[in-house]
C-alpha positions as CSV (number, residue, x, y, z in Angstrom):
1,M,-81.5,-212.1,80.1
2,D,-78.4,-212.2,77.8
3,L,-78.9,-208.5,77.1
4,D,-78.9,-207.7,80.8
5,H,-75.8,-209.8,81.3
6,N,-74.0,-208.0,78.4
7,V,-75.0,-204.6,79.9
8,V,-73.6,-205.6,83.3
9,G,-70.5,-206.9,81.7
10,H,-70.0,-203.7,79.7
11,R,-70.5,-201.7,82.9
12,Q,-68.0,-203.7,84.8
13,F,-65.4,-203.3,82.0
14,S,-66.0,-199.6,81.9
15,T,-65.5,-199.4,85.7
16,A,-62.3,-201.4,85.4
17,V,-60.9,-199.0,82.7
18,F,-62.1,-196.0,84.7
19,G,-60.3,-197.3,87.8
20,M,-57.1,-198.0,85.9
21,I,-57.1,-194.5,84.5
22,V,-57.6,-193.0,88.0
23,L,-54.4,-194.4,89.4
24,T,-52.5,-194.2,86.2
25,L,-52.9,-190.5,86.5
26,G,-53.0,-190.1,90.3
27,M,-50.2,-192.4,91.2
28,G,-48.4,-193.7,88.2
29,I,-47.9,-190.3,86.6
30,G,-48.8,-187.9,89.5
31,R,-46.4,-189.5,92.0
32,F,-44.1,-192.0,90.4
33,L,-43.0,-190.0,87.3
34,Y,-40.7,-188.2,89.8
35,T,-38.7,-191.5,90.1
36,P,-37.3,-191.5,86.5
37,M,-37.2,-187.7,86.5
38,L,-35.0,-187.5,89.6
39,P,-31.8,-188.6,87.8
40,V,-32.6,-186.2,84.9
41,M,-32.9,-183.2,87.2
42,L,-29.8,-184.3,89.2
43,H,-27.8,-184.6,86.0
44,E,-28.8,-181.1,84.9
45,G,-27.7,-179.7,88.2
46,I,-31.1,-178.1,88.8
47,F,-31.3,-179.5,92.3
48,S,-28.8,-181.2,94.6
49,F,-29.4,-184.8,95.8
50,S,-30.3,-183.5,99.3
51,Q,-32.9,-181.1,97.7
52,L,-34.4,-183.9,95.5
53,S,-34.7,-186.1,98.6
54,L,-36.5,-183.3,100.5
55,I,-38.8,-182.7,97.5
56,A,-39.6,-186.4,97.5
57,S,-40.4,-186.3,101.2
58,A,-42.6,-183.2,100.6
59,N,-44.7,-185.2,98.2
60,Y,-45.1,-188.0,100.7
61,A,-45.9,-185.5,103.4
62,G,-48.6,-184.1,101.2
63,Y,-49.9,-187.6,100.7
64,L,-50.0,-188.0,104.5
65,V,-51.8,-184.7,105.0
66,G,-54.3,-185.5,102.3
67,S,-54.9,-188.9,103.9
68,L,-55.5,-187.2,107.2
69,L,-57.8,-184.6,105.7
70,F,-59.9,-187.2,103.8
71,S,-60.0,-189.7,106.8
72,F,-61.5,-187.5,109.5
73,G,-63.8,-184.6,110.0
74,I,-65.9,-183.1,107.3
75,F,-64.2,-185.1,104.5
76,G,-64.6,-188.4,106.4
77,G,-68.3,-188.6,105.6
78,L,-68.1,-186.8,102.2
79,K,-71.0,-187.5,99.9
80,N,-69.7,-185.8,96.7
81,I,-67.0,-188.3,96.0
82,K,-67.1,-187.7,92.2
83,G,-66.6,-184.0,92.6
84,M,-63.6,-184.4,94.9
85,L,-62.0,-187.0,92.6
86,I,-62.4,-184.7,89.6
87,C,-60.8,-181.8,91.6
88,A,-57.9,-184.0,92.7
89,A,-57.3,-185.2,89.1
90,L,-57.4,-181.6,87.8
91,V,-55.0,-180.4,90.4
92,T,-52.6,-183.3,89.7
93,G,-52.4,-182.3,86.0
94,L,-51.9,-178.6,86.7
95,L,-49.1,-179.3,89.2
96,I,-47.3,-181.6,86.8
97,F,-47.2,-178.6,84.4
98,A,-46.1,-176.3,87.3
99,M,-43.0,-178.5,87.6
100,A,-41.9,-177.4,84.2
101,V,-42.0,-173.7,85.0
102,V,-40.7,-173.5,88.6
103,T,-37.1,-174.2,89.6
104,H,-36.9,-172.6,93.0
105,P,-36.4,-175.5,95.5
106,D,-38.7,-174.0,98.2
107,I,-41.6,-173.5,95.7
108,V,-41.1,-176.9,94.1
109,I,-41.3,-178.5,97.6
110,V,-44.7,-176.8,98.0
111,I,-45.8,-177.9,94.5
112,R,-44.9,-181.6,95.3
113,F,-46.5,-181.3,98.7
114,I,-49.9,-180.2,97.2
115,A,-49.4,-182.9,94.5
116,G,-49.2,-185.4,97.3
117,V,-52.5,-184.2,98.8
118,A,-54.1,-184.6,95.4
119,S,-52.6,-188.1,95.0
120,A,-54.1,-189.2,98.3
121,G,-57.5,-187.8,97.2
122,M,-57.3,-189.8,93.9
123,M,-56.4,-193.0,95.8
124,I,-59.1,-192.6,98.4
125,F,-61.9,-191.2,96.4
126,G,-61.0,-193.4,93.4
127,S,-61.1,-196.5,95.6
128,M,-64.3,-195.5,97.2
129,L,-66.0,-194.9,93.9
130,V,-64.8,-198.1,92.3
131,L,-65.8,-200.1,95.4
132,Q,-69.2,-198.5,95.3
133,H,-69.8,-199.8,91.8
134,T,-68.4,-203.3,91.9
135,H,-67.7,-206.3,94.1
136,N,-65.7,-208.0,91.3
137,P,-62.1,-208.5,92.6
138,F,-60.7,-208.3,89.1
139,V,-62.3,-205.0,88.4
140,I,-60.9,-203.8,91.8
141,A,-57.5,-205.1,90.7
142,S,-57.7,-202.9,87.6
143,L,-57.7,-199.9,89.8
144,F,-54.4,-200.7,91.4
145,A,-52.9,-202.1,88.2
146,G,-53.3,-198.5,86.9
147,V,-50.2,-197.6,89.1
148,G,-48.1,-200.1,87.0
149,V,-49.5,-198.8,83.8
150,G,-48.6,-195.2,84.8
151,I,-45.1,-196.2,85.9
152,F,-44.5,-198.0,82.6
153,I,-45.8,-195.1,80.5
154,G,-44.0,-192.5,82.5
155,N,-40.6,-194.2,82.5
156,E,-40.7,-195.1,78.8
157,Y,-41.8,-191.6,78.0
158,V,-38.8,-190.1,80.0
159,I,-36.4,-192.5,78.2
160,A,-37.8,-191.5,74.8
161,G,-37.6,-187.8,75.7
162,I,-34.0,-188.2,76.8
163,A,-33.2,-190.0,73.5
164,Y,-34.5,-186.9,71.7
165,A,-32.4,-184.6,73.9
166,L,-35.4,-183.1,75.8
167,N,-34.6,-181.4,79.0
168,S,-36.5,-181.8,82.2
169,K,-38.7,-178.7,81.5
170,L,-39.9,-180.1,78.2
171,L,-40.4,-183.5,79.8
172,W,-42.7,-182.1,82.5
173,I,-44.7,-180.2,79.8
174,G,-45.2,-183.4,77.8
175,A,-46.2,-185.2,81.0
176,S,-48.8,-182.5,81.6
177,I,-50.3,-183.2,78.1
178,I,-50.5,-186.9,78.9
179,S,-52.2,-186.0,82.2
180,A,-54.8,-183.9,80.3
181,V,-55.6,-186.8,78.0
182,L,-56.0,-189.1,81.0
183,F,-58.2,-186.5,82.8
184,L,-60.6,-186.3,79.8
185,A,-60.8,-190.1,79.7
186,L,-61.6,-190.1,83.4
187,I,-64.4,-187.6,83.0
188,I,-65.9,-189.6,80.1
189,L,-65.9,-192.9,82.0
190,L,-67.2,-191.6,85.4
191,P,-69.6,-194.3,86.7
192,A,-73.2,-193.2,87.0
193,N,-74.8,-192.8,90.4
194,K,-77.7,-195.0,89.5
195,H,-75.4,-198.0,89.2
196,V,-74.1,-197.8,92.8
197,L,-74.3,-201.2,94.4
198,P,-75.6,-202.0,97.9
199,S,-72.7,-202.3,100.3
200,Q,-71.7,-205.8,101.4
201,K,-71.6,-205.8,105.2
202,A,-70.2,-208.6,107.3
203,A,-72.5,-210.1,109.8
204,S,-72.5,-208.1,113.0
205,S,-71.8,-211.2,115.1
206,S,-68.7,-212.2,113.1
207,E,-65.2,-211.2,114.2
208,P,-63.1,-209.2,111.8
209,N,-60.1,-210.9,110.2
210,I,-57.9,-208.2,111.6
211,Q,-58.5,-205.2,114.0
212,W,-58.6,-201.8,112.2
213,W,-55.6,-200.5,114.1
214,N,-53.5,-203.5,113.3
215,L,-54.4,-203.1,109.6
216,A,-53.4,-199.4,109.8
217,L,-50.1,-200.2,111.5
218,L,-49.3,-203.0,109.1
219,Y,-49.9,-200.8,106.1
220,G,-47.8,-198.0,107.6
221,L,-44.8,-200.4,107.9
222,A,-45.4,-201.5,104.3
223,G,-45.3,-197.8,103.2
224,F,-41.9,-197.3,104.7
225,G,-40.7,-200.7,103.5
226,Y,-41.3,-200.1,99.7
227,I,-40.7,-196.4,99.3
228,I,-36.9,-196.3,99.3
229,V,-36.6,-198.7,96.4
230,A,-39.6,-197.0,94.7
231,T,-37.9,-193.5,94.9
232,Y,-34.2,-194.2,94.2
233,L,-34.2,-197.4,92.0
234,P,-33.3,-195.8,88.6
235,L,-30.6,-193.8,90.4
236,M,-29.2,-196.8,92.2
237,A,-29.3,-198.9,88.9
238,R,-26.8,-196.6,87.3
239,G,-24.1,-198.4,89.3
240,V,-24.8,-201.8,87.6
241,G,-22.9,-200.9,84.5
242,N,-25.7,-202.0,82.1
243,E,-27.2,-198.9,80.6
244,F,-30.2,-200.6,79.0
245,L,-31.1,-202.3,82.3
246,A,-30.6,-199.1,84.2
247,N,-32.9,-197.2,81.8
248,H,-35.7,-199.7,81.7
249,I,-35.6,-201.1,85.3
250,W,-38.4,-198.9,86.5
251,S,-40.5,-200.0,83.5
252,I,-39.9,-203.6,84.5
253,V,-41.3,-202.7,87.9
254,G,-44.4,-201.1,86.3
255,L,-45.1,-204.1,84.1
256,A,-44.8,-206.5,87.0
257,V,-47.3,-204.4,89.0
258,I,-50.1,-205.2,86.5
259,P,-50.3,-209.0,86.8
260,G,-49.4,-208.8,90.4
261,C,-52.6,-206.9,91.3
262,Y,-54.8,-209.4,89.6
263,G,-52.8,-212.4,90.9
264,W,-53.0,-211.4,94.6
265,L,-56.8,-210.8,94.5
266,W,-57.2,-214.2,92.6
267,A,-55.1,-215.8,95.4
268,A,-57.2,-214.1,98.1
269,R,-60.3,-215.7,96.6
270,K,-58.7,-219.2,96.7
271,W,-57.0,-218.8,100.1
272,S,-57.6,-216.4,103.0
273,I,-56.8,-212.7,102.4
274,L,-54.5,-212.6,105.5
275,S,-52.4,-215.6,104.4
276,C,-52.0,-214.0,101.0
277,L,-51.0,-210.6,102.6
278,S,-48.4,-212.4,104.7
279,V,-46.8,-214.1,101.7
280,N,-47.0,-210.8,99.7
281,L,-45.1,-208.9,102.4
282,I,-42.5,-211.6,102.9
283,V,-41.8,-211.8,99.1
284,Q,-41.7,-208.0,98.9
285,A,-39.2,-207.8,101.8
286,S,-37.0,-210.5,100.2
287,C,-37.0,-208.5,97.0
288,V,-36.1,-205.3,98.8
289,V,-33.2,-207.1,100.4
290,M,-32.0,-208.3,97.0
291,A,-32.1,-204.7,95.8
292,S,-29.3,-203.9,98.3
293,F,-27.0,-206.1,96.2
294,I,-27.3,-203.6,93.4
295,H,-24.0,-204.6,91.7
296,S,-25.6,-207.8,90.4
297,P,-27.8,-207.2,87.2
298,F,-29.5,-210.6,87.7
299,L,-30.4,-210.0,91.3
300,L,-31.5,-206.5,90.4
301,T,-33.8,-207.7,87.7
302,L,-35.2,-210.5,89.8
303,S,-35.8,-208.3,92.7
304,C,-37.5,-205.6,90.6
305,I,-39.9,-208.2,89.1
306,G,-40.8,-209.5,92.6
307,F,-41.0,-206.0,94.0
308,G,-43.3,-204.7,91.2
309,A,-45.5,-207.8,91.5
310,T,-46.0,-207.2,95.3
311,F,-45.9,-203.6,96.3
312,M,-49.2,-202.6,94.7
313,G,-50.5,-206.1,95.4
314,T,-50.3,-205.1,99.0
315,S,-52.7,-202.2,98.3
316,S,-55.1,-204.3,96.3
317,L,-55.4,-206.7,99.3
318,V,-55.5,-204.0,102.0
319,M,-58.0,-201.5,100.5
320,P,-60.9,-203.9,100.1
321,L,-60.2,-205.3,103.5
322,A,-60.3,-201.8,105.0
323,K,-63.7,-201.2,103.4
324,N,-65.2,-204.2,105.2
325,I,-63.8,-203.7,108.7
326,S,-65.6,-201.5,111.2
327,A,-63.7,-198.6,112.6
328,P,-64.7,-196.0,115.3
329,Q,-67.3,-193.4,114.2
330,R,-66.1,-190.6,111.9
331,I,-63.0,-192.5,110.8
332,N,-62.8,-193.4,107.1
333,L,-60.7,-196.6,107.3
334,L,-59.8,-196.4,103.6
335,G,-58.4,-192.9,104.4
336,L,-56.7,-194.0,107.6
337,V,-54.7,-196.8,106.1
338,T,-53.7,-194.4,103.3
339,L,-52.6,-192.0,106.1
340,T,-50.4,-194.5,107.8
341,Y,-49.0,-195.6,104.5
342,G,-48.1,-191.9,103.9
343,I,-46.3,-191.7,107.3
344,G,-44.1,-194.6,106.3
345,Q,-43.4,-193.0,102.9
346,I,-42.2,-189.8,104.4
347,A,-39.7,-191.6,106.6
348,G,-38.0,-193.4,103.7
349,P,-36.3,-190.5,101.9
350,L,-35.5,-188.8,105.2
351,I,-33.7,-192.0,106.3
352,V,-31.7,-192.0,103.0
353,N,-30.9,-188.3,103.4
354,A,-29.7,-188.9,107.0
355,F,-27.3,-191.6,105.8
356,Q,-26.1,-190.0,102.6
357,T,-22.7,-189.2,104.0
358,N,-22.2,-192.9,105.0
359,K,-20.5,-195.1,102.5
360,N,-23.1,-197.8,103.0
361,G,-26.0,-195.4,103.7
362,M,-28.3,-196.6,100.8
363,T,-27.8,-200.2,101.8
364,I,-28.6,-199.5,105.4
365,S,-31.7,-197.6,104.4
366,I,-32.9,-200.4,102.1
367,L,-32.4,-203.1,104.8
368,A,-34.3,-200.9,107.3
369,G,-37.2,-200.9,104.8
370,A,-36.9,-204.7,104.4
371,C,-37.1,-205.1,108.2
372,A,-40.3,-203.0,108.3
373,L,-41.9,-205.3,105.6
374,F,-40.9,-208.4,107.6
375,I,-42.5,-206.9,110.7
376,A,-45.7,-206.1,108.7
377,A,-45.7,-209.7,107.5
378,G,-45.4,-210.9,111.1
379,I,-48.5,-208.8,112.1
380,S,-50.5,-210.2,109.2
381,Y,-49.4,-213.8,109.9
382,L,-50.2,-213.5,113.7
383,Q,-53.7,-212.2,112.8
384,H,-54.1,-215.1,110.3
385,C,-53.1,-217.6,113.0
386,K,-55.6,-216.0,115.5
387,V,-58.4,-216.4,112.9
388,K,-57.5,-220.0,112.3
389,F,-57.4,-220.8,116.0
390,S,-60.8,-219.2,116.5
391,E,-62.3,-221.2,113.7
392,N,-60.8,-224.5,115.0
393,F,-61.9,-223.7,118.5
394,S,-65.5,-222.9,117.4
395,E,-65.7,-226.3,115.5
396,Q,-64.8,-228.3,118.6
């Protein structure tokens, strides 16, 4: 019996490490390495600020298209999840290398667009695969904590590269090597098909905690709410006057992501998932508001810790919830919520770009994101109150 328990424990640990690697590569490096690389490329004069904003939006547009592609139609009922995940991971690594050899803005926009499609694939297929092999919330949290691990590795790597006078081309090449190592680890740790667990279905008579379309709307607002800070934070931090803080602020966000993912899922087991989601979004919105007061190093650090501890925590709460809520036929709800998240993410850099000539344009954009997060929190809280009312009514 102890042997069986040890085998299961080893399998759960392997799945946790696998999930962490999936989003370390797919999101932490594949998407968010662009955040610390943006000031480097801007400083080198390779691209203008407007071009860099469009390149960022292209990546988010690709994420949206990938989400759409993997939510409906032939991909909505895809059986070969492993094969698609491997393809998405391989494409991610190759496109990171392509960033080192291409400098034409139009081609770079296409590269980052396709990279966004691949990132959506890694998020959706990675989530599906991990959720097929475990019901353990802390193993699931490891998947989303991978984003924080990737953010930290990517930012510290860029800082070290700059210290050794590496240009953006060499930095992208080095990142492609890191991606290759992560890809190999992902292949080695792929969970076996024979260990797929039976799905946990809610009783057919029970009401869902939240309607599928409300969840999709809420997550879309969350996508818009966080993305401006997530894209421009290192660039904004240059105005603080503290070079060390400006360099490492994105790493602080990444480190805060890791305990945040575990903490929110632990809280969801102790309290209801919707109440935790409501608090998560309110805290995140408050931290985004604080980020608008970028002249204060203390507020900036505090907001970044809170921001990091919540923005992937939102995903760690929403994705398992999406798996257990019924949606209309042929809709993959995991993919759909990723799609709405992608729509929100596209709007963020476009808003910043639209207000770039305004003296307070960045502040206006950040506060707009905070408003979106507060609205998302309101949706979650209203659904929570609805559930509580139904439970109290049924007890009478």
